[in-house]
N, C-alpha and C positions, 0 to 999 in steps of 0.2 A: 439660404450658403451654407452649406454644411462645416460645421464646424471639426479645425484637422487635432485632434491628438497634439497636446504639449504634454511638456512636466517632460519629468526622469523618465526613464521607460523603465517594463520590467520583462528577465528575462525568462520563456515559458519551454526548457529544453524536457524535452520528450520525442516520443517517435513522428516519423509523418501520418502515419493513422491512428490518431488518438481523438476519441470524440468526446471525452474528457476536458479536454487542450481544446477541443474545437469551441466546449460551448463557453471556458473562462474563457479565450482569448474576442468572444462575439461578448463577453461582458465588461472587460478590459475597453474593446470598443466605444463599447455604448457611455462610458463613463470618460470615453477621449484624452485613453492611458498607451500610448506609444508603447509595441512590444516587438519586441524583437524573438523573434518562433524559429529554433533551431532543435536538430536531431546531434545531438555531439559524435556519431556514426558518419559524419560528414568533419570531423577534422582530423589531420588538414586540408584532408583533400583542397574542398571548397570553403573552409572557416577558417580566417587568417587571423589572429593572437600576437599585439603590441603590447606589451605591460612593462613599467617601470615602478620602478618603490625606489623614493630617499628618506622624506621622513616620513611623508601621509603612502594610505595606502596606497595597492596598488595604483596608477593612471594610464591610460591604454585604451590602445583601439579593439574592439570585437568585430569582426565584418564579414558576412557573404559576397555574392553578387547583389544580393537585393537592397541590403541596406547593415548599417554599425552603427555600435553607439560607444559611448567614453565608459570606461569601467567604473571614474567615480560620481558618471549620475545614475546609475545605477539604485535601482529603490527596491526590487525584491526580485527574489530567482523562487517561479514553478519550476519545480521540478519535475518529473514521470518516467520511467523505462523508456530512458530513452538508449541507445547503442551504444557501445561502448568507441572511442576511436578507434581508425584505420587506418594507416599511412597507404603508398602506394602499392599494389599489389606485387608488385616487379621488383621491391625489396626481398635480399633470401633472406630466408630462416641464420643465426639464429639475431640478425641481422632489426628481423621484421617485426619480434616480439619482443625486443630491446624499443626502439620504434615506437610502438607502437603503449611504450607502459611509457614513457619518456612522453607521449601526447595530452596521457591523463593526468598525468602530473604537469603538467603545464596549466592543461585546459580547467582541470576539476580545484587543483591547488589554487590556483590564481582566482577564481572566482568564491573558495572559500571565503577570501584573508578577506572580501569586500565589511564593508556592515551592514548588512543589508538583513531582512525577513525571509528567511525561506520557508517554503511549503513542498516535502520538506528536506533538510539537508540529507543527501543521502547514505552519508556514516551514523547520521540518528538511525536514520532509517532501520538501515543493518542492524544496527541493535537491538530494535524496537522488535523485527519482526519472528524474531526465532523465539515460537511456544514455548517449551522450556523456558527462556526469562520473562515469560511475559505473566502466568500464572499465579506464582510467587509472585509478583509485583497487586495483583490486581489484589489476590487477599488480602495481601497486606494494610489496600485499600479502600477494606472492608468487602467488598466483591464475593460475591459465592462463585467458586469455583467448582467443575468434576475432579472427582477422586480421580487419578489420572497413574500412570503408571509409562514410564520410556524403560526399554528391553531392549539386549539382544540375548537375552536368555528363555526356551521354551517352556521351561518348567515356570520361573518368573511367573511369565505371562498366565498360563493354566491356574498358577497359584494365584493371583490377582483375581482372576474370573469364580475362582472360589471365594473368597473373602467379602466381594460385590455382593455375591451371591445374589446375583438379577444379571439383565442386558448389559453385556461388558461392547461398544465399539472399538473399531481404530482406525484409525486416521490417519495421511502424513501429517510430518512434524516439519513441513515448509511447501509451500504453494512450487506450482510449475510444474505442465505438462509431461507425458511420456511420450518423447518423438520419438519415432521411425526413421528406418533407413530410405523408407520409401515415401517420404515427408509428412505420415497422416501424425497427426498429437489427439491426444487422450488425457481429461482429464482421471484421477486416482478420487473416485468417491470414499465418504466415509459408508461403512459396513459395518453392520453389527455379526459380531462373533462367537460364531461355532466355538467352547471350551476344546470341541474333543476333535474337531478337527484341526487344535494349533500342533506345528508340526516343527521339525529340523530348522525351518525357512527362514526360523524367525531371526535365527544367528548371523543371517545375510546379512545385515543392516538393523540400526534403529529405527522400535516400530514405536507408536504412540497408541497405548489403552488407555482408552476412560471410561467411566461406567453411563449406560446407560439414561440420559435429564427425562421422565415424561415431560410433556410439554403440552400446550395449548395452541402455540405458535412461536413464530422465533422475532425476531430486531436484528435488521440492520442497523443501527446506530454510527451514524454520519459527521464524525463532529472536526470542523472548525473552528480554531480558535478558542474561545470557548461557547460557540454554539453548539446544537446540540438538533441533530434530525433524526428521528426515529420513524423506521417504517415495518411495520407490522408484516409477516412475511408469515403467509397463511397454506400447505402446503395439500394439494386433492389429489394427491398420489402415494402409496406405501414408499415409491422410491424418494420423494418431494419428503415426507415425515423424516427418515432415514439422514437425507443430504437435498437440503433445497435445492441445490449446484444442479442437480441429476438431473433435470425434469422442472427443467423454467414454464413448458406448458399448462402446467401444473399449478402453476400460484397464484396468488390472490396477494394485491398489495390494499393498506390502509394504513393511514399516518394516527401511531401513536406519542403518548407522553410518554415520558423520562423520569422516574420516581427520583423524589429526592434525594434517596441514599445511594441511588444508582450515580443519578447526577456527578454528586461532590468524589463516590471512589473512582470515577471518570475522567474529572480532573485531575483528581491527583495523579494517577498514571499516565494521562498526557506528562503531563509537567514532570513528573520524575523520567520519562524519558527524552524530554525539550522538542514534542513534536506538538506542531499546527496544524494538524489534519490526519483522523484515524478513522477510518471503517470498519467499526465493533463488531463483532455477531454473538448474540444474544439467545439466550432458550430464555420462554417465563412457562410457570409451571404453571396448574391444573389452578391452585395455590394461587399466581399473580407473583411466583417469585422471581425474579430476575438472576440465568446462570452464565456468568461472561465462560465464551468457549476462545476468544481469538480476537485478534486486532491485527488488521493489515494493515502497515502505515501509509501504504500505495496504493490503498482498492481502489475497486474499479466504483464508483457511483454513477454513471452516466443514463445507465437502467433504470435505477429509485427513482429519478428527477422526474427522468421521462412518466414513471408508472404513478409516482404520487404528488407531483409538484413542487414535493420541498426545492427552497430556492439556497439550493446548494452551490451551485456554481456561481450567482452571483456576491454570497458571502463569503465563497474564496477570494473573487472577482477585488470586493474590498477586502479583504484583508493585505492584498499584492498591492494594492494602491495605496492603506494604507501607511505601508513601505515599512 
């Protein structure tokens, strides 16, 4: 006889199609942990909330057409890039925007108030996701970082290239694709800068320039709680050596070990930002030094698990199940 889920539920808040969330839900099911999975974009149209506060934290019911949970029984929340709440489209502006904001404050604010484990709280995730804030904290915890410049001044960019005295790259300050009116979506890859080609277009927005780090390979380091899963990424093309995201077909993978100094620095970085999960990108130099480029607090990891067999989903499920 199949054992039924029992005990306090885990909320999985994500978009409808999310392979990473699928893997975590599967692992929670193996552990017989009940799950309510939903997309905030369906609130309040097909998800209802009734919460009451007295002396204790919020108590009440969150429900959709298939399942419901009592808020006071929730043990943990796994939050991964859901859509924002959206009221019925027939509500006209400015009332629709106002109502959407009320829905977000009502749902997310109520969940924030629950004394439960988050992987990760979106407000914490947002603070930790910006590269200008990441690099000084990394350096403060002993992690090596590339020399960097953020500027809107073309002359400052040219001067930085002269001072570095070697190759310089330019990369986006935050993730996200370019979305065209015809529906096309393209990424913005890291590229090597020709100092002579730097022009006044730099003044259009903030740019991130960094010294080029010579590397033998790169590492995607996925951190769950205090557990670390290091996947070596070996580039097999010129494009992938500059930005491995630009040529996935040219990549090879191995499981790596994390040096003690890097482990200590990463744990300090995670504690500083109060994160339970992070996907770090490191370069490993020919001398074996690890150089941190960035961390995505809600980074993708399912493809790393599929390529390497690292048990990332199982450890996320363990963290959520422990509550």
